[in-house]
N, C-alpha and C positions, 0 to 999 in steps of 0.2 A: 689329310690323314684320317683314317676311320676311327671313330670313337668306339672302343671295345666295351660293349655293354654286357650285362648279365644275359640278356636275350641272345646275344652273339655266342655266349658261352654254351647255352643249351643247344644252339645250332651245331656246335662243335662236338657235343657229346657222342661218343662212339666212333668219331672220325680220328684222324691223326691228332694226337694231343700235343700240347705245347711242351717241347722237351725240357725247357728250362724249368717250367712249373710242374711237370709231371713226367720226369725222366724214367720212371720204372716201366712205362708202357713202351719204351723205345729200345731197351737194352737186351732184348732177347731173354728176359728173365724166365719166361714160361718154359723154355726148353732146357733150362739149367746149364746152358753152354758155359764153359769155363773161358777165361781170358786167354789170349795169345801170350806167349812168352817171348817178347821181342828182343830186348837187350842187344847183344852183339849179332843176332841172327840177321843175315842179309847185308853184312857190312863188307865193304871192299877196302883194300889197302892201297894208299897212294903215298909214295915217298916215305914209307914207314909209319904213316899216321892213318889209322883206320878211319874211313869216312862212311857217311850214310848212303847206302845204295838204295835210294828211294824207290818204293814199289807203288806206282800210280794206281794200282788196282785196289789198294787199301787206304783207309784214312791215315793221314800222316801222324795223327795223335795216337794211333795204335801201333806205331812203328818205333824202332830205335829206342832211345831212353825216354821217349814220351809215353811209350806203352806201359801198361800197368804191371805190377807184380801180384801174383795170386795169393801168396801165403803171408800170414802174420808171423813175424820173427821176434825172438828175444835172444840177444847176444850179450853175455855177461863178461866176456873176455875180449877186450878191445886193445889192439896195439896202438900206441901213440908215437908219432914221429915229432920230435921237438918237445916243448914244455908248455903245458896248460897253466895259465896264471892261477896261482892258488886261491886268489880271492873269488874266482868264478865258482859260485856255489848255486846251482840251479839247473834248469832244464831247458835245452834248446829244442824247439818244435818247428815243424814245417808241414803245412797242409797241402793237399793236392787231390786231383780228380780220382784216378785209379778205379775205373769201372770194374766190377767183379764179374759181371755176367755179359758175355757176348761183346759185340762191338758198340762203342759209344757213338751217339749221334753228333757229338761236337766235343771239342777239347774241354769246354766248360762243363760238360755233363759227365757225371760219374759218382760212385757211391761216397767217395771221400776216404782218404787214409792219412793219418797223422804219423809222422816219423819223429822220434825223440831220442836225444842223447843226454844223459844225466852226468853232470860234472860236479866234483867235490874234491877239495884238498889236492888239486893238481892232477886228479885222475879222472878218467872216463869210466864211470861205474857200470853203465849199460847202454845199449841201444834197443829200442822197441819200435815196432810199427803196428798200428792197429786200425782196422776199419772203424769208421764212425758209425755207430749202430743206429741207423735210421730205419724206418719201415722198408725202405728199398733194398736193404741188405738181406731180406727174407723172402725169397721167391714165392713160397707157398702162400704167405700173407698177401703178396701182390697179386697172385693169380686169383685169389678169392674176391678181391676188391673190384667194384665196377669201374669201367673206364670213365674217368671224369676229367674235366679241364681245369676246374677250380678246386684244387686239393686243399685239405686243411693245412694249417701252418706247419704241422710236423711232417707232412707228406711230401717232403722235398729232401734234397741232399745238402750236406754241410761240408763242402769240399774246397773252400777258397782260402780262408784265413782263420786267425785265432785272436782272442782278446782275453786278458785277465783283468777282471774288474769286480769290485764289491765282494771279494772272496770267492769268486767263481771263475773257472777256466772254461771258456766257451769256444766251440768250433762254429764258424760262420759260413754261410753259403750266399750265393747271389740273391736268392729269395728264401722265404721260409723262416721259421724260428731258429735261434741258435740251439745247439746241443751241448749240454754241460759234460765235461770230461774230468776224469780223475788224474791229477798230476802224478800220483803214485805209480799207476800202472797203465795209463792212457785208456782205460776202459771208459765206456760211455755211461754217464749217470742217467741221462734222459733229456728231453726237450726242456727248454727254459723259457717261460713266458712272463717273467717278472711278476710272479705271484698273480697271474691272471690279468695283469694290466696291459700287456702288449697284445693287441688284437690285429696287428698288421705284420707283414714280413719285416726283416731286419737286414740292413746293408752288411756287406762283408768288410766295410771300411769305416767303422765308428772312429770318433776322435776323442782322445782322453785329454782333458785339460790338466797340464802339469802343475798348475797353481791350486785349483779347487778340487781336483780329483774327479770332477764330473765327467760323465760320458755323454756325448752328443752323437746322434745317429738319425737315420731315416729308413723308411721302407718304401719301395715302389711296387706296383702291382699291375696286372693285366686288365683289371676293371677298376672303375672309380671307387674310392679315391685313388688316384694314380700316384700320389706322393704324400707321405705323412712324416713329419719331423718329430723327434723324440728327445727327451733329456732324462738321464738317470743321475742321481746324486752319488757322492763318493762311496756310499754304502750299497749301491746297486739298486736303489729304490726308484722306480719309474715315477717321475714327478710331472711330466708334461708330454702331451701328444697333440700335435697341431696339423690339421689337414692343410696342404698347400695346393692351390688349384693349378692343374695342368690341363691342356686341351686334349691330351691322349696319352697312351702308354709309351714311354721311352725307356731304353736301357740306361739307367743312371748308376754306374758302378761305384763312383766315388763322389765326394764333395769336400769342402774345406771349412774350417772354423778359425776365426781370429779371436783375440781377447774380447771383442765386442760384437762380432757379426758372423753370420753364416753365409756361405756361397753355394747355391745349388747350380747344377749344370744340366740344362735342358738341351740335349744335343741330338743330331739326326740319325741315331739308330733307333728305329721305331718298331713296334709290334706290327707285323704284317698279317692282318686278319685274313685276307684272301689266301695267303700261303698256309695259314693255320687250317682253314676250312679244307684246303686241298690235301692236307695230311702232312705238311712240312714237319720235319723233326726238330727244326730250330727256326721258327717263323719270325725272325728279326731281319730287318733289311736296312741298308744304307739309303737314306732318303734326303738328298741334298736340298729338296724343296722345303724341308722342315727347318725353320729359322733357328740357328744355334744362338743360345743366349745364356747369360749368367743371371741368377736370381739372388739378390743380396737382401738379407733380412737381419735386423738386430737379433742377437741371441735370445733376448727376452720377448721378441716380437711375435707376430702372427701373420696369417695369410695376407691381410690388408696392408701390412708393412713391407711386403716384398717389392723391390724395385728390379724390374727386368731390363737387362742391358744386352742389346744385340751384339754378336761378335761374328767374325768370319766363320764360314762353314768349317767344321773340324770335329774330331772326336777325341776325348780324353778318358783313358781307362784309369790312370793313376796320377795323383797330385803329390808334390813333394812337401809343400807347406804353404801357409798364407799368414799374413800379419798386417796390422795397421801401421802405416808409416807416419812420419812426423807431420805430413801435410793432410792427414785425414783420409788418404787413399788406402786402398787394399792392394797389397802386392801378393799375387798368386803365382806360384811356380809349379809347372806341370809338364808331363810328357805328352806332347800334342801331335796328333795325326791329322794331316790335311784331309785324308779320307781313309776309309777302311771298309772291307767287305763289299766293295763295289760289284764284284762278280759272285757274291754269295758269302755267307758267314764262315765257310770252310777255308777261305782264302786269307791267310795271314802273310800277305806279300808286301805290306807296307809297315814301316816301323816309325816310331816318333822321335822327335827332337825335344830336348829340354828347353822350354820357353817360359817367358815371364810376362804376365799381364799386370799392368798398373790400372786399377779400376777406380775411376772417379765417379762416385755414385751421384753426386750433385749434378755433374755434367752429363751423366748417362753414357759414359764412354769407357772403353777398355782398350788401352794401348798395348800392343804386343811387340815383343822383341825376342830374338833367338839368343839363348844363353850359350849354346854349344851346337856345332854342326854335326857332331857324332850322333849315331842312332842310339837312343838311350831309353831304358825302361826300368821298372821296379825301383823307383826312387825311394831313398831312405834319409833319415836324419837322426840326430840325437833327440829323442822324444821329450827331453826336458825343455826343448825349445819349440815344441809344437804350438802353433798359433801365435808365436812371438818372432821378432826379428832374430835371425840366426846367421851363423857364419859358414857352416859346413853342410854340404849335402853329398849324397852318394848314389850311385846307380850302376846298372849293368850296361857296358858298351857292347852293343849287338853287332854281329857281322851282317853285312849287306846281304839280303836274301837273293839278290841277283836274279830276280824274275821267278824264283820258285814260290810255291804257294805256302811254304812253311818256314818257320825259323830255322836257321842253319849255323848256329854257333854264337859264342860270346867271346869277345876279345879280351875283356878285362873288367875290373871294377874301377870306376872313375870317382875320384874325390874332388869336389868343387870347393874352392876357397872363395866365397862371395865377397869378402873384404878386399882381397888382393886381385880378384878377377883372374884367378889361376886355377889350373886343374892338374892333378897327378893321377897316374894309372898304376894299379897293381895288375900287371899283364899275366896272361896264362899261355902255356904251351898250346899249340894247335890241337893236340890230342885231348885237351881238357876243356870241360864245359861247365862253368859255375852256374848255380841257381841264385836266386835273390840273395843279396848280401845284407844281412840284418845287423844294425848297429846296436851293440851292447855297451852301455856306459860303465866306466870304472867307478867303483864305490869311492875311490880316493881321487876322483877327478880333479885335475888342476887346470883343465881347459875343456872347451866344448868337444874337441876331438879325442879326448882321453878315453880310450875304450877299444873295442875290437869289432871287426866285421866277421860274422858267421855265415858260411855258405857251404851247402852241399855241392861237391864238385865231382862230376862224372868223368871217368877216364875211359876213353874209347879203346885204349889198348888192352885194358884188363877187364872191361865190362863191369867195373865196380865203382863205388862211390866213396869218397873220403869227406869228412867234415873239416873244412879249413877254418882256422882262426887267424885273422890277419890284423896286424897292429894298425889301427885307424890313424894314429898319429904319425906313422912312418910307412906309407904305402909302398915304398920301394923295397922294403925288406921282404925276404922270403916269409911265408906263413910261419908264425911262431909255433903253431902246432897243426898237425894233420892227424885226425882220428880215423884210423883205417877200419873200414867196414868190409866184411867178407862177402858182400853182395852189392847190388846197385839200388839206389834210391831214384825212382823215376822223377823226371822234371815235374815240378809242381808250381805252386803259386806263392803263398806268403807264410812267413815264419814269425816266431815270437820267442823271446827270452822270458822265462818265468823264474824269478829269484826264489831260492828256498825260503820257507817260512821258519824262523827260529822257534824252537819249542819254548 
């Protein structure tokens, strides 16, 4: 693998820029082109259920309900089918790509739009969607800027996930700094660099310690240092930054944390320098010659303490949880792909299974076993058990892509009972396609599964989306509430529940 140096960056200046790091150069911003309005357009009906009539001449992420919506909306009158639990006082949010200008170079590239529904006293008070106001949202500013490959930390999009920590609500991207949002109206406050202490990018998947309130995260980059580990205390003050040595730039989307240790994932999606020089819009590639491995480090440790453990070739976008077992091993559960993007990063024709690694650091081994044969993604849990042994996990049961290059449906939400080694499914009609199911714990919890699963669910028949609230303790029940939206919410990435702050 080519080590991507700053000299290489200068070689790339003025050529095709790295889309993930510099997406504004790839989205047709200069011509002010507006987005397509996909939705139900191009849909065919089979047996009464509208299906996706795929257009091979256009990127799949710009079609169907993957495609963006152009307008910001505010809806103060929302119909509710069923009953919203009165104790739910807060804001459910979901982030996603939603490119505003022209066609996006990849599903992971776009300006970022957050969708939110405010709940209180058993009512849905409002729905709002807002673009995350990064520099890429303003074409005139982008036109005036020089073409560069190494943007400043704010010169990226914040379109993947969200976190609430230290009194701040942050939108997170694959790379770049987080952007602070207002929970009152979803407006963007601005980039947040932890009072100048964060000088690297930040992952979209930080981990919050439910015991200490600390936030642990990392940032990866296209130039050395390729990986930096960070810790922020419960008040949001950055207290530690530690460079972790890697031989080159890899896509590291997620990681995990136990009560005592951190697990990094050095996996074979690598930055393809030759493709970047040739002008690739998304210069990452599957490279099975890159040894897949886990890096285990004490939470208080540093680079010299990392123990690297080789594993079978694979890629992991998302982990469910990790914890220290009674034998001193690490149990890590994740959605594992044997391979992905073999024919290029536009091809999402492989989906993962939920699998368990038992990592024996002393022996330098990681034993793998398959938890479930179903295709599963977007794993979730009760976050009060993050980093600890836990009983229940949740995820989306994906439809087999059947050779297509794009996702093609979700069969249901699966709940795993790890104690009984059982699973139950909240199934969906073939015309419905749910998004990530985010677990929201009950304030009056009597058990780990006492709470609800929130999911935006797209209806192919109406070309609209409802916010479903499913009883996590009784998955076989119908949704206890459906909040009806008068428009569609495009498929996106990750959500967050933000409890209201009492005055």
